[in-house]
ROSE-4610 file (N, C-alpha, C; in Angstrom, 1 decimal, always signed):
// ROSE-4610
residu = [H/H/H/M/M/M/D/D/D/L/L/L/C/C/C/G/G/G/P/P/P/M/M/M/R/R/R/I/I/I/A/A/A/S/S/S/I/I/I/N/N/N/G/G/G/K/K/K/R/R/R/Y/Y/Y/I/I/I/L/L/L/V/V/V/I/I/I/V/V/V/D/D/D/D/D/D/Y/Y/Y/S/S/S/H/H/H/Y/Y/Y/T/T/T/W/W/W/V/V/V/H/H/H/F/F/F/L/L/L/R/R/R/S/S/S/K/K/K/D/D/D/E/E/E/A/A/A/P/P/P/V/V/V/V/V/V/I/I/I/I/I/I/T/T/T/F/F/F/R/R/R/K/K/K/R/R/R/I/I/I/T/T/T/V/V/V/L/L/L/L/L/L/Q/Q/Q/S/S/S/H/H/H/V/V/V/I/I/I/I/I/I/I/I/I/R/R/R/T/T/T/D/D/D/N/N/N/G/G/G/T/T/T/E/E/E/F/F/F/K/K/K/N/N/N/Q/Q/Q/V/V/V/L/L/L/K/K/K/I/I/I/Y/Y/Y/F/F/F/D/D/D/S/S/S/V/V/V/G/G/G/I/I/I/T/T/T/H/H/H/K/K/K/M/M/M/S/S/S/S/S/S/V/V/V/R/R/R/T/T/T/P/P/P/Q/Q/Q/Q/Q/Q/N/N/N/G/G/G/V/V/V/V/V/V/E/E/E/R/R/R/R/R/R/N/N/N/R/R/R/T/T/T/F/F/F/V/V/V/E/E/E/A/A/A/A/A/A/R/R/R/T/T/T/M/M/M/L/L/L/I/I/I/F/F/F/S/S/S/R/R/R/A/A/A/P/P/P/L/L/L/F/F/F/L/L/L/W/W/W/A/A/A/E/E/E/A/A/A/I/I/I/A/A/A/T/T/T/A/A/A/K/K/K/P/P/P/D/D/D/I/I/I/S/S/S/F/F/F/L/L/L/Y/Y/Y/V/V/V/F/F/F/G/G/G/A/A/A/L/L/L/C/C/C/Y/Y/Y/P/P/P/K/K/K/N/N/N/D/D/D/C/C/C/E/E/E/D/D/D/I/I/I/G/G/G/K/K/K/L/L/L/G/G/G/A/A/A/K/K/K/G/G/G/D/D/D/I/I/I/G/G/G/F/F/F/F/F/F/I/I/I/G/G/G/Y/Y/Y/F/F/F/A/A/A/D/D/D/S/S/S/C/C/C/A/A/A/Y/Y/Y/R/R/R/I/I/I/Y/Y/Y/N/N/N/R/R/R/R/R/R/K/K/K/K/K/K/K/K/K/I/I/I/M/M/M/E/E/E/A/A/A/M/M/M/N/N/N/V/V/V/S/S/S/F/F/F/D/D/D/E/E/E/L/L/L/S/S/S/A/A/A/M/M/M/A/A/A/F/F/F/E/E/E/Q/Q/Q/R/R/R/S/S/S/S/S/S/K/K/K/P/P/P/G/G/G/L/L/L/Q/Q/Q/S/S/S/M/M/M/T/T/T/S/S/S/G/G/G/Q/Q/Q/I/I/I/S/S/S/S/S/S/G/G/G/I/I/I/D/D/D/L/L/L/T/T/T/Y/Y/Y/A/A/A/P/P/P/S/S/S/T/T/T/I/I/I/T/T/T/T/T/T/Q/Q/Q/Q/Q/Q/P/P/P/T/T/T/E/E/E]
num = [1/1/1/2/2/2/3/3/3/4/4/4/5/5/5/6/6/6/7/7/7/8/8/8/9/9/9/10/10/10/11/11/11/12/12/12/13/13/13/14/14/14/15/15/15/16/16/16/17/17/17/18/18/18/19/19/19/20/20/20/21/21/21/22/22/22/23/23/23/24/24/24/25/25/25/26/26/26/27/27/27/28/28/28/29/29/29/30/30/30/31/31/31/32/32/32/33/33/33/34/34/34/35/35/35/36/36/36/37/37/37/38/38/38/39/39/39/40/40/40/41/41/41/42/42/42/43/43/43/44/44/44/45/45/45/46/46/46/47/47/47/48/48/48/49/49/49/50/50/50/51/51/51/52/52/52/53/53/53/54/54/54/55/55/55/56/56/56/57/57/57/58/58/58/59/59/59/60/60/60/61/61/61/62/62/62/63/63/63/64/64/64/65/65/65/66/66/66/67/67/67/68/68/68/69/69/69/70/70/70/71/71/71/72/72/72/73/73/73/74/74/74/75/75/75/76/76/76/77/77/77/78/78/78/79/79/79/80/80/80/81/81/81/82/82/82/83/83/83/84/84/84/85/85/85/86/86/86/87/87/87/88/88/88/89/89/89/90/90/90/91/91/91/92/92/92/93/93/93/94/94/94/95/95/95/96/96/96/97/97/97/98/98/98/99/99/99/100/100/100/101/101/101/102/102/102/103/103/103/104/104/104/105/105/105/106/106/106/107/107/107/108/108/108/109/109/109/110/110/110/111/111/111/112/112/112/113/113/113/114/114/114/115/115/115/116/116/116/117/117/117/118/118/118/119/119/119/120/120/120/121/121/121/122/122/122/123/123/123/124/124/124/125/125/125/126/126/126/127/127/127/128/128/128/129/129/129/130/130/130/131/131/131/132/132/132/133/133/133/134/134/134/135/135/135/136/136/136/137/137/137/138/138/138/139/139/139/140/140/140/141/141/141/142/142/142/143/143/143/144/144/144/145/145/145/146/146/146/147/147/147/148/148/148/149/149/149/150/150/150/151/151/151/152/152/152/153/153/153/154/154/154/155/155/155/156/156/156/157/157/157/158/158/158/159/159/159/160/160/160/161/161/161/162/162/162/163/163/163/164/164/164/165/165/165/166/166/166/167/167/167/168/168/168/169/169/169/170/170/170/171/171/171/172/172/172/173/173/173/174/174/174/175/175/175/176/176/176/177/177/177/178/178/178/179/179/179/180/180/180/181/181/181/182/182/182/183/183/183/184/184/184/185/185/185/186/186/186/187/187/187/188/188/188/189/189/189/190/190/190/191/191/191/192/192/192/193/193/193/194/194/194/195/195/195/196/196/196/197/197/197/198/198/198/199/199/199/200/200/200/201/201/201/202/202/202/203/203/203/204/204/204/205/205/205/206/206/206/207/207/207/208/208/208/209/209/209/210/210/210/211/211/211/212/212/212/213/213/213/214/214/214/215/215/215/216/216/216/217/217/217/218/218/218/219/219/219/220/220/220/221/221/221/222/222/222/223/223/223/224/224/224/225/225/225/226/226/226/227/227/227/228/228/228/229/229/229/230/230/230/231/231/231/232/232/232/233/233/233/234/234/234/235/235/235/236/236/236/237/237/237/238/238/238/239/239/239/240/240/240/241/241/241]
x = [-20.4/-19.3/-18.1/-17.8/-16.6/-15.8/-14.5/-13.6/-12.3/-11.7/-10.4/-9.3/-8.3/-7.3/-6.0/-5.4/-4.2/-4.2/-3.2/-2.2/-1.1/-0.4/+0.7/+1.9/+2.9/+4.0/+4.9/+4.8/+5.8/+4.7/+5.0/+4.1/+4.5/+3.6/+3.7/+4.5/+5.0/+5.9/+5.2/+3.9/+3.1/+2.7/+3.2/+2.8/+1.6/+1.1/-0.3/+0.0/-0.9/-0.9/-2.2/-3.2/-4.3/-5.1/-5.9/-6.5/-8.0/-8.8/-10.2/-10.6/-11.2/-11.8/-13.4/-13.9/-15.4/-15.8/-16.7/-17.0/-18.6/-18.9/-20.4/-20.9/-22.1/-22.6/-23.1/-23.5/-24.2/-23.1/-22.2/-21.2/-19.9/-19.7/-18.3/-17.2/-17.7/-16.7/-16.1/-14.9/-14.3/-13.5/-13.6/-12.8/-11.9/-10.8/-9.6/-9.2/-9.1/-8.7/-7.7/-6.5/-5.3/-5.4/-5.4/-5.6/-4.3/-4.1/-2.9/-3.2/-4.6/-5.0/-6.6/-7.1/-8.5/-9.3/-8.9/-9.6/-10.3/-9.5/-9.8/-11.1/-11.5/-12.3/-13.7/-14.2/-15.6/-15.7/-14.8/-14.7/-14.6/-13.7/-13.6/-15.0/-15.5/-16.9/-17.9/-18.1/-19.1/-18.8/-17.5/-17.2/-17.4/-17.1/-17.3/-18.8/-19.6/-21.0/-21.6/-21.2/-21.8/-21.2/-20.1/-19.5/-20.0/-20.3/-20.8/-22.4/-23.1/-24.4/-24.6/-23.8/-23.9/-23.3/-22.2/-21.6/-22.6/-23.3/-24.1/-25.4/-25.9/-27.3/-28.0/-27.5/-28.3/-27.9/-28.7/-28.6/-28.1/-27.3/-26.7/-27.9/-28.2/-29.3/-28.7/-27.7/-27.4/-25.8/-25.3/-23.8/-23.5/-22.6/-22.3/-20.7/-20.5/-19.1/-19.0/-17.8/-17.5/-17.8/-17.5/-17.9/-16.6/-15.8/-14.7/-15.1/-14.3/-14.6/-14.6/-14.0/-13.8/-15.1/-16.1/-17.4/-18.4/-18.2/-19.3/-19.0/-19.3/-19.2/-20.2/-20.3/-21.4/-21.5/-20.3/-20.2/-21.0/-20.7/-21.4/-22.8/-23.1/-24.4/-25.3/-24.9/-25.8/-26.0/-24.8/-24.9/-25.6/-25.6/-26.4/-27.8/-28.2/-29.7/-30.3/-29.3/-29.8/-30.1/-29.4/-29.5/-30.3/-30.8/-31.7/-30.8/-29.6/-28.7/-28.9/-29.1/-29.2/-27.7/-27.2/-25.8/-26.1/-25.5/-25.5/-24.0/-23.9/-22.5/-22.5/-21.4/-21.1/-21.0/-21.1/-20.9/-19.3/-19.1/-17.7/-16.9/-15.7/-14.8/-15.6/-16.3/-16.9/-16.7/-15.5/-15.2/-16.0/-16.4/-17.1/-18.4/-19.0/-20.2/-20.1/-18.9/-18.5/-17.5/-17.7/-16.7/-16.4/-17.3/-17.1/-15.9/-15.8/-14.8/-13.5/-13.7/-12.7/-11.8/-12.4/-11.7/-11.0/-11.6/-11.0/-9.7/-9.8/-8.4/-7.4/-7.7/-6.6/-6.1/-7.0/-6.5/-5.4/-5.8/-5.0/-3.7/-3.7/-2.4/-1.4/-2.1/-1.4/-0.7/-1.6/-1.1/-0.1/-0.1/+0.9/+2.3/+2.1/+3.3/+4.0/+3.1/+3.8/+4.5/+3.8/+4.4/+5.7/+5.7/+6.9/+8.1/+7.7/+8.9/+9.3/+8.5/+8.9/+9.8/+9.4/+9.9/+11.2/+11.2/+12.5/+12.3/+11.1/+10.8/+10.9/+11.2/+11.0/+9.7/+9.6/+8.3/+7.5/+8.1/+7.1/+6.3/+6.5/+5.8/+4.5/+4.1/+3.1/+1.8/+1.5/+0.3/+0.2/+1.3/+1.3/+1.1/+1.5/+1.3/+0.0/-0.9/-2.2/-2.9/-2.6/-3.5/-3.2/-2.1/-1.8/-2.1/-2.5/-2.7/-3.8/-3.7/-4.6/-5.9/-7.0/-8.3/-8.2/-9.0/-9.2/-10.2/-9.8/-10.8/-11.0/-10.6/-10.9/-12.2/-13.1/-14.5/-15.1/-14.4/-14.8/-14.4/-15.3/-15.0/-15.8/-15.2/-15.8/-17.1/-17.9/-19.4/-19.2/-19.9/-19.9/-18.9/-18.0/-17.0/-17.5/-16.8/-17.2/-17.1/-18.0/-17.9/-18.7/-18.5/-19.1/-19.5/-20.8/-21.5/-21.7/-21.5/-21.7/-23.1/-23.4/-24.7/-25.0/-25.4/-25.7/-27.3/-28.0/-29.5/-30.1/-29.5/-30.4/-29.6/-30.3/-29.8/-29.2/-27.8/-27.0/-26.6/-26.8/-26.3/-24.7/-24.3/-22.8/-22.0/-22.5/-21.9/-22.3/-23.2/-23.7/-22.7/-22.9/-22.0/-22.2/-21.1/-21.2/-21.4/-21.2/-21.3/-21.9/-22.4/-23.0/-22.1/-22.5/-21.7/-22.7/-22.2/-22.9/-22.1/-22.8/-22.2/-22.3/-21.2/-21.3/-22.0/-23.0/-23.9/-24.0/-23.4/-23.5/-23.5/-24.0/-23.9/-25.3/-25.8/-27.0/-26.8/-27.9/-27.7/-27.9/-28.7/-29.2/-28.2/-27.3/-26.4/-25.1/-24.1/-22.7/-22.7/-23.4/-23.6/-23.4/-23.0/-23.0/-24.3/-24.5/-25.7/-25.1/-25.6/-24.9/-26.1/-25.9/-27.0/-26.4/-27.4/-27.1/-27.6/-26.6/-26.9/-27.7/-27.6/-28.4/-29.8/-30.0/-31.4/-32.1/-31.2/-31.7/-32.6/-31.9/-32.2/-31.2/-31.4/-30.5/-30.6/-29.4/-29.5/-28.5/-28.7/-27.8/-26.9/-25.6/-24.5/-23.4/-22.8/-21.5/-20.3/-20.6/-19.7/-19.6/-18.7/-18.6/-17.0/-16.6/-15.3/-15.3/-14.5/-14.4/-13.2/-13.3/-12.4/-12.2/-11.4/-11.2/-10.0/-9.3/-8.2/-8.8/-9.8/-10.5/-11.2/-11.7/-12.4/-13.8/-14.3/-15.7/-16.7/-17.6/-18.7/-19.5/-19.8/-20.7/-19.7/-19.8/-19.0/-19.6/-18.8/-19.2/-19.5/-20.7/-21.0/-20.6/-19.8/-19.4/-19.4/-19.5/-19.6/-18.2/-17.2/-15.8/-15.3/-14.7/-14.2/-13.0/-13.2/-12.2/-11.0/-9.9/-8.7/-8.6/-9.4/-9.3/-10.0/-10.8/-11.5/-11.1/-9.8/-9.2/-8.2/-8.1/-7.0/-5.8/-4.7/-3.4/-3.3/-4.2/-4.1/-4.6/-5.9/-6.5/-5.8/-4.9/-4.3/-3.1/-2.5/-1.2/-1.7/-2.9/-3.3/-3.9/-4.6/-5.3/-4.4/-3.2/-2.4/-1.1/-0.9/+0.1/+1.4/+2.3/+3.5/+4.6/+4.8/+5.7/+6.6/+8.0/+8.9/+9.6/+10.0/+11.0/+12.4/+12.9/+14.1/+15.2/+15.2/+16.3/+16.2/+15.0/+14.9/+15.3/+15.6/+16.0/+17.4/+18.2/+19.6/+19.9/+20.5/+20.9/+22.2/+22.1/+23.4/+24.0/+25.1/+25.8/+26.4/+26.3/+27.0/+28.5/+28.9/+30.3/+31.0/+32.3/+32.9/+33.5]
y = [+8.4/+9.4/+8.6/+8.8/+8.2/+9.3/+9.0/+9.9/+9.1/+9.6/+9.0/+9.9/+9.7/+10.6/+10.0/+11.0/+10.6/+11.2/+10.9/+9.8/+10.5/+9.5/+9.8/+9.8/+10.9/+11.0/+9.8/+9.2/+8.0/+6.9/+5.8/+4.7/+3.9/+3.2/+2.5/+1.3/+0.5/-0.5/-1.8/-1.7/-2.7/-2.2/-0.8/-0.2/+0.5/+0.9/+1.6/+3.1/+3.8/+5.3/+6.0/+5.3/+6.0/+5.4/+6.3/+6.0/+6.1/+5.0/+5.1/+5.2/+6.3/+6.6/+6.4/+5.6/+5.4/+5.9/+6.8/+7.2/+7.0/+6.3/+6.1/+7.4/+7.9/+9.3/+9.2/+8.0/+8.2/+8.1/+7.0/+6.9/+7.4/+8.0/+8.3/+7.3/+6.0/+4.9/+4.8/+4.7/+5.0/+3.5/+3.3/+2.2/+2.8/+2.2/+2.7/+1.5/+1.8/+0.9/+1.5/+0.8/+1.4/+0.7/+1.6/+1.2/+1.5/+0.7/+0.9/+1.9/+2.0/+3.0/+3.3/+4.3/+4.6/+3.6/+2.8/+1.7/+0.7/+0.5/-0.4/-0.1/+1.3/+1.8/+1.1/+0.9/+0.3/-1.1/-1.8/-3.2/-3.3/-2.4/-2.4/-1.9/-0.9/-0.3/-1.3/-2.1/-3.2/-4.2/-4.7/-5.7/-5.2/-4.0/-3.5/-3.4/-2.9/-2.9/-4.3/-5.3/-6.6/-7.1/-6.9/-7.3/-6.7/-5.3/-4.5/-4.7/-5.2/-5.5/-6.8/-7.9/-9.0/-9.0/-8.1/-7.9/-7.1/-6.1/-5.1/-5.5/-6.6/-6.7/-5.6/-4.6/-3.3/-2.9/-2.3/-1.8/-0.4/-0.3/+1.1/+1.8/+3.0/+3.6/+4.8/+5.5/+6.7/+6.7/+7.0/+7.2/+8.6/+9.3/+10.6/+10.7/+11.2/+11.2/+12.5/+12.8/+13.9/+13.5/+14.2/+14.0/+13.3/+12.8/+12.0/+10.8/+10.6/+9.4/+8.1/+8.0/+6.9/+6.5/+7.5/+7.2/+7.4/+8.3/+8.6/+7.8/+6.5/+5.8/+4.8/+4.3/+3.2/+2.1/+1.5/+0.2/+0.5/+1.6/+1.9/+2.3/+3.0/+3.5/+2.3/+1.3/+0.1/-0.6/-0.7/-1.5/-0.8/+0.5/+1.3/+1.2/+1.3/+1.1/-0.1/-1.3/-2.7/-3.0/-2.2/-2.5/-1.5/-0.4/+0.6/+1.8/+2.0/+2.9/+4.2/+5.4/+6.6/+7.2/+7.6/+8.1/+9.7/+10.4/+11.8/+12.3/+13.3/+13.8/+15.3/+15.8/+17.2/+17.9/+19.3/+20.1/+20.1/+20.6/+20.6/+21.8/+21.4/+22.3/+22.8/+22.0/+22.4/+21.2/+21.0/+19.8/+19.9/+21.1/+21.4/+20.7/+20.3/+19.7/+18.2/+17.7/+16.3/+16.5/+17.4/+17.8/+16.7/+15.8/+14.8/+13.9/+13.4/+12.4/+13.3/+14.5/+15.5/+15.7/+16.0/+16.3/+15.0/+13.8/+12.6/+12.3/+12.7/+12.5/+13.4/+14.6/+15.5/+14.9/+14.5/+13.8/+12.8/+11.8/+10.8/+11.1/+12.1/+12.5/+13.2/+14.1/+14.8/+13.7/+12.6/+11.8/+10.9/+10.5/+9.8/+10.5/+11.9/+12.8/+12.8/+13.1/+13.2/+11.9/+10.8/+9.6/+9.2/+9.6/+9.2/+10.1/+11.3/+12.3/+11.9/+11.7/+11.2/+10.0/+9.0/+7.8/+7.7/+8.7/+8.7/+7.5/+7.0/+5.9/+6.3/+5.4/+5.6/+6.2/+6.9/+7.5/+6.5/+5.5/+4.5/+3.7/+3.9/+3.2/+4.1/+5.1/+5.8/+5.2/+4.1/+3.3/+2.6/+2.1/+1.3/+2.4/+3.7/+4.5/+4.9/+5.1/+5.5/+4.4/+3.0/+1.9/+1.9/+2.3/+2.2/+3.4/+4.5/+5.7/+5.6/+6.2/+6.0/+7.0/+6.5/+7.5/+8.6/+9.7/+10.8/+10.5/+10.5/+10.2/+11.5/+12.7/+13.9/+14.2/+13.5/+13.9/+12.9/+12.0/+11.1/+11.5/+11.4/+11.9/+11.0/+11.0/+10.0/+10.4/+9.4/+9.8/+10.4/+11.4/+12.1/+13.1/+13.5/+14.4/+15.8/+16.6/+18.0/+18.9/+19.6/+20.4/+21.8/+22.7/+24.0/+24.4/+24.2/+24.6/+26.0/+26.6/+28.0/+28.3/+29.4/+30.0/+30.9/+30.3/+31.2/+31.2/+30.8/+30.9/+31.8/+32.5/+33.5/+34.8/+35.9/+37.3/+37.5/+37.3/+37.2/+38.7/+39.6/+40.9/+41.2/+42.3/+42.5/+41.8/+41.5/+40.9/+39.6/+39.0/+37.7/+36.5/+35.5/+34.4/+33.9/+33.5/+33.2/+31.5/+30.9/+29.4/+29.0/+27.6/+27.0/+25.8/+25.2/+23.9/+22.7/+21.9/+20.6/+19.3/+18.1/+16.9/+16.3/+15.7/+15.1/+13.7/+13.4/+12.1/+11.4/+11.9/+11.1/+12.0/+11.4/+12.1/+12.0/+12.9/+12.9/+12.1/+11.3/+10.3/+11.0/+12.2/+12.9/+14.1/+14.4/+15.5/+15.3/+16.0/+16.0/+16.9/+16.6/+17.4/+16.5/+17.2/+16.5/+16.5/+15.7/+15.6/+16.0/+17.2/+17.6/+17.9/+17.5/+17.7/+19.0/+20.1/+21.5/+21.5/+21.8/+21.7/+22.8/+23.9/+25.1/+25.0/+24.6/+24.3/+23.1/+22.1/+20.8/+20.1/+20.1/+19.4/+19.0/+18.1/+17.7/+18.5/+19.1/+19.9/+19.5/+20.1/+19.7/+20.9/+20.6/+21.5/+21.1/+22.1/+21.9/+22.8/+23.9/+24.8/+24.5/+23.4/+23.0/+22.9/+23.3/+23.1/+22.1/+21.2/+20.0/+20.2/+19.5/+19.7/+18.2/+17.4/+16.1/+15.8/+17.0/+16.8/+16.9/+17.4/+17.4/+16.2/+16.1/+14.9/+14.8/+13.5/+13.4/+14.1/+14.4/+15.4/+14.7/+13.6/+12.7/+12.1/+12.8/+12.5/+11.2/+10.4/+9.1/+9.3/+9.0/+9.2/+8.0/+8.3/+7.1/+7.5/+6.4/+6.7/+7.0/+6.4/+6.7/+8.1/+8.7/+10.1/+10.0/+10.9/+11.0/+11.6/+11.3/+11.9/+13.4/+14.0/+15.4/+16.1/+15.3/+15.9/+15.6/+14.9/+14.5/+15.5/+15.7/+16.8/+15.9/+16.8/+16.2/+15.3/+15.6/+14.9/+13.4/+13.4/+12.2/+11.2/+12.0/+11.1/+10.4/+11.3/+10.8/+9.6/+9.8/+8.9/+7.7/+7.8/+6.7/+5.9/+6.1/+5.3/+4.9/+3.6/+3.0/+3.0/+3.7/+3.9/+3.0/+1.7/+0.8/+0.7/+0.4/+0.3/-1.0/-1.6/-2.7/-2.4/-3.3/-2.9/-2.6/-3.2/-3.1/-1.6/-0.9/+0.4/+1.5/+1.3/+2.4/+2.2/+3.3/+3.2/+4.3/+3.9/+4.9/+5.5/+6.7/+7.6/+8.1/+7.5/+7.8/+9.4/+10.1/+11.5/+11.5/+12.3/+12.3/+13.4/+12.9/+13.9/+14.8]
z = [-21.4/-22.0/-22.5/-23.8/-24.5/-25.1/-25.2/-25.8/-26.2/-27.3/-27.7/-27.6/-26.8/-26.5/-27.2/-28.0/-28.8/-30.1/-30.9/-30.7/-29.8/-29.0/-28.1/-29.0/-28.7/-29.6/-29.4/-28.2/-27.9/-27.7/-28.7/-28.3/-27.1/-26.6/-25.3/-25.5/-24.6/-24.6/-25.5/-25.7/-26.5/-27.8/-28.0/-29.4/-29.4/-28.2/-28.2/-28.3/-29.0/-29.1/-28.6/-28.5/-28.2/-26.8/-26.2/-25.0/-25.1/-25.2/-25.1/-23.7/-23.4/-22.0/-22.1/-21.0/-20.9/-19.5/-19.3/-18.0/-17.8/-16.8/-16.5/-15.9/-16.5/-16.1/-14.7/-14.1/-12.8/-11.6/-11.8/-10.8/-11.0/-12.3/-12.8/-12.8/-12.6/-12.7/-14.3/-14.2/-15.5/-16.1/-17.2/-17.9/-19.0/-19.1/-19.9/-20.9/-22.1/-23.2/-23.9/-24.2/-24.9/-26.4/-27.3/-28.7/-29.5/-30.7/-31.5/-32.5/-32.9/-33.9/-33.7/-34.4/-34.2/-34.8/-35.8/-36.4/-35.4/-34.3/-33.2/-32.4/-32.2/-31.5/-31.7/-32.8/-33.0/-32.4/-32.7/-32.0/-30.6/-30.1/-28.7/-28.0/-28.5/-28.0/-28.0/-29.1/-29.2/-28.2/-28.0/-27.1/-25.6/-25.4/-24.0/-23.7/-24.6/-24.4/-24.0/-24.8/-24.5/-23.2/-22.8/-21.5/-20.3/-20.5/-19.3/-19.1/-20.2/-20.1/-19.2/-19.6/-18.8/-17.4/-17.2/-15.8/-14.9/-15.4/-14.5/-14.6/-15.6/-15.7/-16.0/-16.8/-17.1/-18.4/-19.1/-20.6/-20.7/-21.7/-22.1/-22.9/-22.3/-23.2/-24.0/-23.5/-24.3/-24.2/-25.3/-25.4/-25.9/-25.3/-25.7/-26.1/-27.2/-27.6/-28.5/-29.1/-30.0/-31.5/-32.2/-33.8/-34.5/-33.8/-34.3/-35.2/-36.3/-37.2/-36.4/-35.3/-34.6/-34.0/-33.8/-33.3/-34.2/-35.2/-36.1/-37.3/-37.5/-38.6/-38.8/-40.0/-40.2/-39.4/-39.1/-38.1/-36.8/-36.1/-34.8/-34.9/-36.1/-36.3/-36.5/-37.3/-37.4/-36.1/-35.5/-34.1/-33.1/-32.9/-32.0/-32.5/-33.6/-33.9/-33.8/-33.8/-33.6/-32.2/-31.3/-29.8/-29.2/-29.9/-29.4/-28.5/-28.8/-28.1/-28.8/-28.1/-28.5/-28.6/-29.8/-29.8/-29.9/-28.9/-28.9/-29.0/-30.0/-30.3/-30.0/-29.6/-29.2/-30.5/-30.3/-31.7/-32.0/-33.2/-33.6/-32.8/-32.4/-31.6/-30.3/-29.6/-28.4/-27.5/-27.0/-26.0/-24.7/-24.3/-23.0/-23.1/-24.2/-24.2/-23.8/-23.9/-23.4/-22.4/-21.4/-20.5/-19.4/-19.1/-18.1/-18.6/-19.7/-20.1/-20.6/-21.1/-21.5/-20.3/-19.2/-17.8/-17.4/-17.7/-17.1/-18.0/-19.3/-20.1/-19.6/-19.2/-18.8/-17.3/-16.5/-15.2/-15.5/-16.3/-16.6/-17.2/-18.0/-18.7/-17.6/-16.8/-15.7/-14.8/-14.4/-13.5/-13.9/-15.3/-15.9/-16.0/-16.3/-16.5/-15.1/-13.9/-12.7/-12.2/-12.5/-12.0/-12.8/-14.1/-14.9/-14.5/-14.3/-13.8/-12.4/-11.4/-10.1/-10.1/-10.8/-10.8/-11.7/-12.7/-13.7/-14.6/-14.9/-15.7/-17.1/-18.0/-19.6/-20.0/-20.8/-21.4/-22.0/-22.6/-23.2/-22.2/-20.9/-19.9/-19.5/-20.3/-19.8/-19.8/-20.5/-20.4/-19.1/-18.7/-17.3/-16.3/-16.5/-15.4/-15.3/-16.4/-16.5/-15.8/-16.2/-15.6/-14.1/-13.5/-12.1/-11.4/-12.0/-11.3/-10.3/-9.1/-8.0/-8.4/-8.0/-8.4/-7.4/-7.6/-6.9/-6.0/-4.7/-3.6/-2.7/-3.2/-2.4/-2.2/-2.8/-2.5/-1.4/-0.9/+0.2/+1.5/+2.4/+3.9/+4.8/+6.0/+7.0/+7.6/+7.8/+8.3/+9.6/+9.8/+11.1/+11.3/+10.1/+10.4/+10.5/+11.3/+11.4/+10.2/+9.9/+8.7/+8.9/+8.0/+8.0/+6.7/+6.4/+5.2/+5.1/+3.9/+3.8/+3.7/+4.5/+4.8/+3.6/+2.4/+1.3/+0.8/+1.8/+1.5/+2.2/+3.2/+4.0/+3.8/+4.2/+4.2/+5.5/+5.6/+6.8/+7.3/+6.1/+6.5/+6.5/+6.9/+6.9/+7.8/+9.2/+10.3/+10.7/+9.9/+10.3/+10.0/+10.5/+10.3/+8.8/+8.0/+6.8/+6.7/+7.9/+7.8/+9.1/+9.0/+10.1/+10.4/+11.5/+12.0/+11.7/+11.0/+10.7/+10.8/+10.5/+10.4/+9.0/+8.5/+7.2/+7.4/+6.6/+6.8/+5.4/+4.3/+3.1/+1.9/+0.8/-0.4/-1.1/-2.0/-2.6/-3.9/-4.1/-5.4/-6.7/-6.7/-7.8/-8.2/-7.4/-7.7/-7.0/-7.5/-6.9/-5.6/-4.6/-3.3/-2.1/-1.1/+0.2/+0.9/+1.9/+2.8/+4.1/+4.5/+5.8/+6.7/+8.1/+9.0/+9.8/+9.6/+10.1/+11.6/+12.4/+13.8/+14.3/+13.7/+14.0/+13.5/+12.4/+11.8/+12.1/+12.5/+13.0/+11.9/+10.6/+9.5/+8.6/+7.6/+6.7/+5.5/+5.0/+3.8/+2.8/+1.6/+0.4/+0.2/+0.1/+0.0/-0.7/-1.5/-2.2/-1.5/-1.1/-0.5/+0.9/+1.3/+2.6/+2.8/+4.1/+4.6/+5.6/+5.4/+6.4/+7.4/+8.6/+9.5/+10.1/+9.4/+9.7/+10.6/+11.0/+12.0/+13.4/+13.6/+15.0/+15.2/+16.4/+16.9/+16.1/+16.0/+15.4/+15.9/+15.0/+15.5/+16.4/+16.2/+17.1/+18.2/+19.4/+20.5/+21.2/+21.7/+22.4/+23.9/+24.4/+25.7/+26.4/+27.6/+28.3/+29.8/+30.8/+32.0/+32.6/+31.9/+32.5/+31.9/+32.8/+32.4/+31.3/+30.4/+29.3/+29.7/+29.0/+29.3/+29.3/+28.4/+28.3/+29.5/+30.3/+31.4/+32.7/+32.8/+34.0/+34.4/+35.7/+36.1/+36.2/+36.5/+36.5/+37.8/+39.0/+40.1/+39.8/+39.0/+38.8/+37.8/+36.9/+36.1/+36.8/+37.6/+38.4/+39.4/+40.0/+41.1/+40.4/+39.2/+38.6/+37.7/+37.5/+36.5/+37.3/+37.3/+37.9/+37.1/+37.3/+36.5/+37.1/+36.3/+36.6/+35.5/+35.7/+34.7/+35.1/+33.9/+34.0/+34.6/+35.4/+36.0/+35.0/+33.9/+32.8/+32.2/+32.4/+31.8/+32.5/+33.8/+34.7/+35.0/+34.9/+35.1/+36.2/+37.2/+38.4/+38.2/+38.1/+37.8/+39.1/+39.5/+40.7/+40.6/+41.6/+41.6/+41.5/+40.7/+40.5/+41.5/+41.9/+42.8/+42.0]
């Protein structure tokens, strides 16, 4: 997915006004290139395709863009035909057809705005802010985390439980969904409507022969732990008359 965002009203410190955003459809890994004008887009795209083919040892098969002249031109058409790339373009005034990269554009602009306002930095540093913005990792969770997948596959009636208890065990490769081990059904399920509880203990409890602190009584704790203090840490206060 490719899209050109701009022009920005304020040029960057290096005179750049456009953002060429490239998103991999499988992993959603994103590359960002800053351009001075739209005319630079074909050269940057051709160079990027050559570099990424060598780096990943994988060929680009399909490129999806909008109908902008920076993508719909004779230079890229001849190049795509020569290397066997299928160029798919969205309809006019329908950005939702290229929503993957359109949403990424909005994320970058909002991140840059927030960083510039918070740091009170000059606005011409927007390109540096975008290049430094942290990626969104809200989709990542710890293996074995306790979670509650929504029970939307069964007829639970009016008073039935709307969720099950499960363990997070990974992600599905073919969809943007979580792999959850459902403790009630005792099977792995695919789910998107999941509530995670990472503040509690891990779902997979470690079994040990030694008693845990939560299972010890106050008498066991006081008798099993030797409370010693350094002499310098204890001050004796004499009673006042």
